[in-house]
N, C-alpha and C positions, 0 to 999 in steps of 0.2 A: 439449610439450603433454600428450603423452599419459604421459611419465614422472611429472610434477608432477601428474596427474592419480590415476595407481596409484600415489604416494606420501602423496596427500590420503588416497585409500581405505584404505592400509594403516595410517597415523596412526590415523584413527577405529574400524578395527577394534580395533589395540592400546588404543587412550583405552576401546574397548567392554567390550572382555576383562578392563582393568583394574578397571572401576567395578562389573561385575558380583562380579569376584573379592572387591574390598573389599567391596561389600554383604554377600555371602553372610557373611562372617568378621564384618562389623558384625552380622549377624543370630544369630550364634552367640554372639557376645560376651552380647550381650543378652539371648539367652535363661539362660545363665550368672548374669549379674546380675541378671536378673528372680529366678531361683530363690533366689541368696543373700539378697535383700531380703525373699522371703518366708520362708526361714528366718530372717532378724533379725526380722522380723515375729513370728513367733512365739515366739521368747526372748522379746521384749520383752514380748510378751503373757502371757508365765507369769509374767515379775517386777511387772508391773502385777499381774496377779490372786493373786500370793501376797501382794504389799503390801496391797492393798486387804483380803481379809480378815482378814489380822491387826490390821488398823487396827480396822477393824469387831468380830472379835473383842474387841479389848481395850475398846474405848468400851461393847460390850453388858456385859463385867465389869463396869465402873464403876456402870452404870447399876444393875445388878443389886445390887451392894453398898448404892448408897444408898437401892433400894427396900425393903431388909431395914431398916436404918435409919429411914426412915418408919415401919415398922409397929410400932416399939418404943411400949411405955405412955409413957415418960415422955419424951417426943420434942414434945410439945406443952409442957409446960412447962418442958422443959429442964433437968430435974431432975439429981442428980447422977448417978445411973445413966445417963444419956442422955451426960452431959460424958464421963464416964469412957469408953464406946462411939464418941465421937470421937477422944477422946485415941487410944483401941489401933488404931482405924483409922489413923489416920496414922502411929503407931509402925510399923505391922507392912505398911506397904503400899509401893509402890514409891518411888524417890527423886527419882522426877517429879511425886509427889503433895505440892504445897506448901502446900495448907490446905484445911481443910474448915468449911464456913461453915454456919449454920441461920438461915432469913429468914423474917421473922413476915408474916401474911398482908397487912401493909399494904406490904411492899415494905422494912423496917427490919432490919439486922443484928440479932439476938439474941445470936449467940453464935458465935465464930470461935476455931480453935485451927490456930497458934500463938493463944495471946492476944493480943490487941493493942486493950487500952481504948479507945483512940479510935474505934476503929471501930464500937465496938456505940453501937448506935439508928441509926448513918447510913443515909440512904434512898436508896438504890441502884435505883431504879424509874428512871430516867434511862439504865439501861443496855439495849439491845436484847434481849438472852435474859432478863434479868429482866421485862421488861415481857411478853414471849411467855410466861414460863411462866405467869406471873399470868391471863394472856388463854384459853392454851388446855389451863391445867391438865394438861400431860403434860411427860415428858421434852424437858427440850432443851439444845441443845451448840452452844456458841456459838461467833462465828469466831474467829480467831488477833486477841489484842490485845494492847495493851503494859501489861504489871501496874504498880502504883507501886512495886513493886521491881526493876523496868525489867528486868523480860524476858519473853520471847514467851509469852503462856498463856491457855490454853482451860478454859471455864468448864461443868461439868454441872451442870443444875440437875432435880432430881426434886421434882415436888409431895406436899405432904403433903395428904393426905386423909381426912377422916373424913364418913362418911357423907354423902358427893357432895360436903362442903364444904371449900371451899379453906383450908388450915390455915398457909399459908406452904409453904418449899422447905428442900430438904438440897442443899448445892452443897459441888463437888470442885472446888479450880483447881488446873488440872495445866501443869507446863509442856512448851509444845509444843518448846523444844529439846530436851529430853531423849526425849518421843517422835520427834521428827525424826532424834534421832541412833539410838535403837530401830529404826526401821522403813524410813528413808527415805535417810538417809546412804549404810549399806552398799549400796544399789542402784547399782551401776556397769556401764555398757555399755561394754567396749574402755576407753579415755583419755578418750574427752571425751562419752559418753552418759551421763545424770542423769535423776532423775525431779524430776516438776514437778507441783503440787499448787494447784489453786484451788477456791474455798467454790461455791456454789449462786451465790452474787450477782455471780462474776468478782471477788472479791479472791484475790490469792497469796498462799496460804497458805505454801508452802516451795517456796523457789527455791535454784539454787547460784549466783545474784546474790542476795546480802542486801538491796542496797537496794530489790529490786521487792517485798518482803513486807512485806503488810499494804497494797498499793496495789493498784488498779483495773489489771487485765491490761491492760484496752483504753488507759489512760492509759501503758504502760509497753512497749506491742510495738506503738502505732501506725505507719503507713507499711509494715504489712508484711500484707497483705489477706489472706496465703495463711492464715497466723499466726492473723489473725483469725477465719476462717471456723471455722478447728477448732476455737478458743476458744468459736464460736457452737454447735457440734456436743455440746463438751463441757458445756456450761452448760445443754443440752435433754437431759441425762442419757443423752446417744449413750455408742458405744462405739466402736472400729477402727482404722483406720490410716490416714496422711497423712502427704504431705510439704509441704514447706515453704521460704523462703527466712529466715533471719534474721543477725545479724550477731554474735553473742555467742555462747559457746561454753566450755565447760567445758574448761581447760589447753589451749587451742585458737585460732589466730591470729583478732583479733576484725575479720574479715571477713565480708561476706556470703557465706554457704555455703548449700548446699541439705542438709538435714536432713530424716529419717523419725522418725515417732514413733507410737506406740499406748498407745492412752487407754479408760478404763474408771472406770466412777462406785463411789464407796464412799457406801453406803448408811449413815446415823447416824442412826436415829430419826425427827426429825422434818426433818430436811435431808440433804444430800448433799455429798461433796467430788468432784471428778474428778482421778484422777492418769493423769498422762501419762511415758511411757518416752521420751526424746527424742535420738537420736544422731544427728551428721554424715555425709553419704552416705561421706564419707573413710573414714570410721572402719570404716564396714560394709563397705566393697570393699576394704578394707587385706587382707583375706584374699585375695584375686585377685590381687592386686598382680602376684605371680608368675607367675599364669594371665596376666596383660593383659601382662606382658612376652615371655611363650612366645607367646601369640596375635600379637604385633606382629612377630615373631622369626619366626613359621610365614609371615604375611602378607606379610612382604617374602619369604621365601626362594620362596613358593607365586607369589608375583607373578612373580618374577625366572625362574622356572622355566615361569611359564606364558607368560611374556614371550617366551623363548628359544624355548619348543614353539610356539607361534603365530609367531613369525620363522621358522620351520624351514617350517612348514606354508606362509605366504606365498610364501617364497622357493621354493618348491617349487612353488607354485601359477605363480608368476611365471617361472618356466623353463618350466611345460609352456604356458604364455601366450605366452612369447616363440617359443617352438619352434611355435608355432600360429601364430603372426602372421607368423613368418620364414616356413613354409610357405603363408600363404595371398599373403604378401608376392610370393614366387618364383612362384606359380601368377597371379595379377595382373601379373607383370611377363611372364610367358611370353606368357600370353593379349595384351598391350597389346603385346609385342613380334611376337607372330603378326600382331596388326591393324592394324601399323604395316607391317609387311612386306607384308602383304596389299595394304592402298593405296598401300603404296610404289611395288610393280612393277606393280600390276593399273591405277594411273591412266593415261588417257588425255594427260593433261598430264603436261608436262616436269618430272621432279622429279628435282634434283639434290642433293649436298650438296658445300659446297664450303669448304677451309679461310678463316677469314674474313685469317690475316694476307693471303696471299698469293694466294687462291683458287684455292687443288691441289685437283682433284675427287679426292673418295673414294669416291663410287660416283654411278652413274646409274640410273634405270629405262628401261624399255621405250620408255613414252614420246618422254623424251628422245632416244632413238635416232631413232624414226621422225618426228618433228617436224624436227632437226637435220642428220641425216643422219651426228653421229658415233656409232662404236660403242664401247661399255666398252672397249676396249682403245685408241680411238685416245685417251681423256679421262684413264684413270686415271693419274695420276702427273704430268697437264700443270696449269698453269693456265691459268684462263680467257683470263689477257691473251697468253699464247703461243700459245694457239690462236684468238687474235683473233677473237672469238665478237660482243665487246660492238663495235657500231659507233661508239659514242661512249662511252670509256673513264670517261670523267666521271658516266657515269649508274652504272658502279659503285662510284665514290668516294663519290657521293649516297647509295646503298645503303647503305652500310657505316657511313656517319655518320650516318642513320637507327636504323637496328639498335641502335650503341653507344650511343645515346640514350636510345631508345626499347625497344629488345629486340625489336622487330616490325616488320616493314615490309607496307603493304596498297596493291594495285593501284599499282606504279609501272610504268609503261606507256613499254617504251623498243625501239629498232630492234634486231634479232641478227642476226648475218652466218651463214648455213647454211655446211656444209659444200662445196658447190657453190657457193658464192659469192654466192648470192641476199641478199637481205637482207628480213627478214620480221618484223612487229610483235608484240611479248610485253605481256602484260598480268601481271605477277609479283609475288607476295605472299611472304614472307620470314621467318626467325625466327631467333635466335642458340640452339644447341644446344651442349650439351659432349658432348665424344667424347674418351675419355682423359684428362681434363682439360685440354681445349684447344677453345675454341671454335670453331666450326665455322656453316656457314649453310646451312641447310634450304631449298631454296626451291621453289615450286612456279608454274610460267612454262607459260600458256596462250595459244596463238598467236591472234593476234584481227584478225589481217592481212585476211582476207575481210569480217569485223566492220565494218573502220575503213573497207574498199574501199564495201561495201554503205553504211554510213552517209554516208560521201563523196558517192556516187550520190545517196542521198536527198537530202542536202544542198544537190545543185545542182538535183535537180529540183523541188522547195521552192522555192528561191530562181527557175528560170523561169517557177512558178506565178504567185507573187508578181509579177515583174515582169509578167507577163501580164494577171492581174488589175489592178494598179496601172495598165496602158494601158487595159482595159475601164473601169474605172471612169472613166478620165480622157477616152475618146471618149465615154461617156457623156452625162457631164456637160458637154463641147463640144458633143454633138449636141443634148441638153436646150437648151442654151443658143442653139444655131440656134433651135430651137422656141420659145423665149420669144421670142427678136428676130422669128421673123416674125409671130408675135402680136401683137406690139405694133405692127409695121409695120401690121398689116390693123387694130386698132383705132385707129392713128392715121388710115386713110383711111376710118372707116366712120363713118356721119353719123347714126345710130341710136343714142340711149344704151342700150338694153337690148341692142346688142350687143357695143358697146363694155366694159359692165360684166360679160359674160359671156365676153369676152376677157381681161379683166383678171383674171378669176378663174382662168380657164385658166392662165393666164401663172404666176400664183404660185403653183397647184398644182406645174405644173412644176418653178418655184422649190423648192418644198418637197423634192420629189424631187433633184432638181441637189443640193441642198445635202447631203445625206446622202452623196452620191457623193464631194462635193467635201472631206466630212470625211475620208471613208474614204481619199482619193487624198493628205489632207496627214498624215495620220497613218501610225506605222507598222504599227499594226493594219490588216488589211484586211476585217476581219469584225465588228467593232465600231463602236459610235458614241457618242462622249462625249455626252451628253443634254442636258449646262449648257452646253456651249461653242454644240451645235445652236439651244438654244432662243432662247438670246440672238443669235443670228446672224440666225435667223428674226424674232426680234422686233424687230430693226434695218431687215429688208428690207421687212417690211409696213407699218412708222411711216413710213416716208417715203413711201409710196404711197398709204395710204388716212386717214392721219387728219386730221380735219377741223381747216379755221385757227380758229383759239383755243383748241382743246383742248390742256391740257396731259396728259402720262398719265405715269405712273410703274410700273417693273416689279418685281414680286417675285417671283424664282427660287428655287426649294430642292428639287434633284435628288440632292442627298446623293453626288455623286461616281457618278451610276448610270452605267453604261456597258451597252449593249443589242445586241443583233446586227442583221444590215442587216435581215434579214424582220421585225421588230419595228419598227425606228428608222424605215422608211419609211410605213407603214401611221400610226404614232402622230404624223409630223410631218404628214400629210394633216391628222388632227382634228385638231391645234393651230394648222393653216394656216387652217381654214374657223372655227375658235373666236376665233381672234383679230380675224380679217376682222369677221367679225359684232360683235367689240367696237369696233372699231376705226370703222366704219362707222355702226351702227343707235345702241347703246349712249348715246353723250355727244352732248351739242350744244354749238357753238361759245360761248367762253368760259369753258368749265364743268373743272375739275380732277377727276382719276381715279386708281384704282388696282388693276391687271390685275396677280391673283398666278396663279405656275403651280407647283404641288407634286407633283412626282414621285418615288417613293418604293419600294421589297419592306419587304412585313411578315414576319413569322416563317415564314409559310408559303410563301416564296416569290412571293409573287402582287403583280403591280405596280399601282400605285394613281395615279390622274391624277385632278388635282382643276384644274380651268380658273374663274377665277372675277374676275369683277369687279364694279365698285359704281357701275355706269350706271343707266337707266332702266328696263333689264328689256326685255319681249319689246313692239312696239308692235304692238297688233292690227292696226293697218291696214295695215303694212307684209308682215304674216303673210299677210293676206288676197291682198295681191299677189304673193304667194309671192316675198318676197326674201329674207327669213328661214329659212322653212320646207325651201328647197332644200339650205341650206348643215347644216341639224342634222339635216334626212334624210340626206346626206352622210356627218354624224358617226356615227350612228345604226348606220347599214349598215356603216360599217368596224369602228366596236368591239364590233359583234354578229356579223358574216356574216366579215369577217375577223380578229380577234382573239379571236376566241370567249367575250368576255365581259359585263359586265353594264354596263348604265350607266341614270345617272340625274341629270335635267336638271332644274334649278328656278328660280325666276324670281320671287324676291322679295328685295326693295330689291338687286335689281342680279342677275345670271345666274350661275348655279352650275353648272357640269357635273361629274360624277364618272362615271370610268371605271374599273372594275376588271377584270383579267385574269391567265392564265396565259402568261408570256413563250415556256413550254417544247412548250403544246399546238399 
C-alpha cells in the first residue's frame, strides 16, 4: 500500500514538473510570437500609410487640375479655347484618365472628350455624385461604379462658381482598375497578405476577390462577427490593428483561418475610404517556423533531462526514506521484541511456544515452571504429548482445530497434569505465530483451580440457602394455613356476626400473605413474585368467599408481566385483599353485573402505579358510619403511605377508584 502511495506521489511530481516546464516554454514562445506580430503590424501599418498618402496625393492633384479649368473665362460657354484645354488635359494626362466632361447647372452634359455625340444633353442627375455636387457645391469624389464602357470607374466633380452661383461642373472619369494597379496591386505581405479598401458607406472598392468589388461588405462577410466588428471601426474613420477569422485568402487554402490586419482611413475631399492590409497568421508566423521547431526540440530535450533529473532526485529521496524506514522498522521491531520478551518472561501465567505439528516445546517462561513444576531443561525438545501434560488429549486436538480455523482461541478450560502428578485446571488463550516459516502456538494459561474450587463452594452454599429458603417459605405457608384453619374453626363456632366478619377478614389477610409464600415456593425465583399470577389467584379465593348471591363480576387485569420483590408483594397483596373485599361485599347488590379492573405497571422513572377500580355503587354512607368500610380503607392508606412510602388517591364517583404510586426501591 505504501509503495502504491509513493508511486502515485512520484507520478504527481513528474506530471507537475512537466506541466510547469511546458507552461514556461509556452510562455516564452508566446512572447516571441507577440513580438513577431507586433513587427508585422508595424510593417503592415507602414504599407497602409504609404498607400493612403499616395492615393490622397493623386486625388488632390486631379482636383487641383480641375479647379484650374473651372477658372478659365471660356468655361461657361464652352468656347473653342476651353475645348482645346479639355483635349490637352486628356492627352497629356495619365492613361487612367478616361474622359473629361462639362456639366450644365441643371445636370446635363454639354461637352465631353472623347467626343460622344449621343451623350450631349443627357440628364445625369440620377447619379449620386452628380446630385451631391449640385447640392454641396464643393468637389465630390464618387464611389466605384461600372462605366458604360465596361470598366470600373471613379468620377471627380469640381463645381464652377461665378459670384457664388453654381454654373455647372467639370468632371474627370478615372479608371479605378488603373488606379488599383498603380497603388494597391503592388501591396503584398508575404504570399497571402493583400490590401483591402472600402468606402465610407461600406462598399468594397478594392479586394483580391473580384466578386466582392462594388458590393456591400456586410453582404460579403456575413457570418464572421470579428471581421464585421473591424469593418465597423473602419467605417467610423478609425485606425488600428485587428485579428479575425475568415475563410478566403490570396493563394491560400479556402478554409477558416485566423488573420491579422492593420487599417487606416484615406481622406478624400468630401468623403473617405479605409484601407486594410490583411495577412493570415500562418503567413506572419512562417518567419519563426524554424524557431518553433527549435523550441519543440528544446522542449522535448529539456523535458527529458528534467524528468531524468527529477527521477534521480526522487530515487535518491526514496533511498533515503527507505533507509530511514528500515531503521525505524528495526527499532520498532527491537522495541516490540523487548516488550514481548519482558511480557513473556515476567508474566505470572504459564506462557509457552509449541510447534503446531506435534506440540514440540521451543520456549517456556518462569511462570510456566512455577505452575507446572517443569523446568526449561525438562521441556525444550519434548512434545506436550510425550510429557503427558494434557489430561485429555482431545483438548489439544480441539485447540489445534480452532486455531487452524480462526487463528486464535480464547478461554479454553482444560485439566492439566503437573510434574508431580497432580491435576490442576487451566484457562488457556492461544494464537498461531510464524517462527522460521513454521507455524507455532503461543499459549497463555492461567491456573484457575482455586477459583473453580471457590466457585464450586459458592454454588453449593447458594444451593443450600435456596433449599433453606424454599423450606422456610413452605413452612411459613403451612403455618399460615394452620392459622387460617384455626380462624375458620373459630368463626364456625362464633355466634356474633361481627366476630364472624372479623375472623373472616383475618383469614383472608392471612391467605393474601400466604399466597405470596406459595408463589415463591412454586417458582424457581425465591425473591420475586409474578404479580399477574398472584392477582388472579387472589381474585379466585376472594370471589368464592364474598360474592353475594346473583352478582356476576368480571375481572380485568393488566400487570404487564410485572415481577416484584417479596418486600413489596406482601403489603401490595394486603392492599389488593382489602380493596377487592370491599368491592365484593359493598359495591354490588343481588342480580347486578359489574367489572373490577386492576392495573399494575411501572413508568419511565421506575415508579410502580396501582389502580383498583369497580363500577359499583360507590361508598355507602350508612355502612361507613357503622365502620364496616372505613376500617379497610384505613388499612389500605396505612400500608400504602407508611409501609410503601407512596401516595394514595381514593375517589367514589360512578364506582370506587383507588390509585397508589410508590417507589419499589425505597
